[in-house]
N, C-alpha and C positions, 0 to 999 in steps of 0.2 A: 639518558636524558635527551629530550627533544630540544634541539637548539635551532633557533631561527636566525636567518641572516639579518644583520642590522640594517634597518631601513628607516628613513626619516618618516615622521608622521605616526600612524597607527602601529603600535608595537605588536598588535595581534593580527596583522595583515594575513598571515598564512596559518594561524592557529585554529584550524577547524578540525573536526573529528576525522574527516576523510584524509586530510593531509597527514595527521598524526598516525592513523592506521596504516597508510601507505608507507610511512617511515618505519613503523614498528614491525609490521608484517604485511608486505605487499601481496602475499598469497592468501590473506584472510578473506573469508567469504562475508560479504556485506549482508546485514539483516535486510529482509524484504519489507517494504512498507505496503501494507495491505489495508484497503478500505472496502467495505461492502454496504451497499444500500439494500435495506430489507423492509418488509412490512410484517407486523405481528400476524402469526398464524399461517404464514406462507410456507407450504411444503418445499418449494424449490429453494427458498431462502435457507431452510433448515438443511437441505442437502448440500448447498454451497458452503455453509458454515461447517458442516461435518467434513467436507472435503478439505477445507483449509486446516481444520484442527487435526485431521488424520496426517497431514503433512507437517504438523508441528508449527504452523504459521499462526502467529498472533495477528489479530485484525481489529480494526476500529469499525464498529457497526454504526451506521447512520440510518435511523428508523424514520421511514416516511410516515407522515400523519402525526408523528410525535415531535421529532427534531427538525424535519424538513418537509417541504411541500413537493408534490410531484413535478411542479414546474421547475424546481431547482434541479432535480434529476434530469429532466428534459434538456435543460441548458448544459449540463455537464456531460451526459452520456448520449444525448440525442434520442432518448427513449424514456418511457415512463414505466416500463415493465421491470419487475424485480425478480430476483436479485440482480444487481449490477456490481461486478467485482473489478476493482482497480488494483494492480500490483505494480509498485514503483512508478505510479502515475500513468500507467498504460491501462486502457480499458480492455478487460478480458471479455466481459459480457456476463451472461447468465450462468446457471449451474451446468448446463450441457457444454457451454463454451469453456468453462473452468475445467471440467473433466477432460475435455479434448486438449486443453493447454497442458495439463499435468501428464497426459498420455504421450504428448509429443517429445 
């Protein structure tokens, strides 16, 4: 059982998933949070999605022209080229950069 220290105020002050996971198994590997900006029909996007799937990584796909405008991608990644992959909030870049990231 996960037991929290008694503190005044919010009884759920430390009840978050990371705290509980650290308590239960500090050696556990955290799931990676992956987002990818794509465009329909983009071969580089298909390559990046394949690289992620081959690694067993689930990802959230953000489709430009459907869900988001290129200006949104420009503000987030500093570019309008696709794909743009983010892992745990860190910009990795396009499919070649993703391949290099996995090779390192």
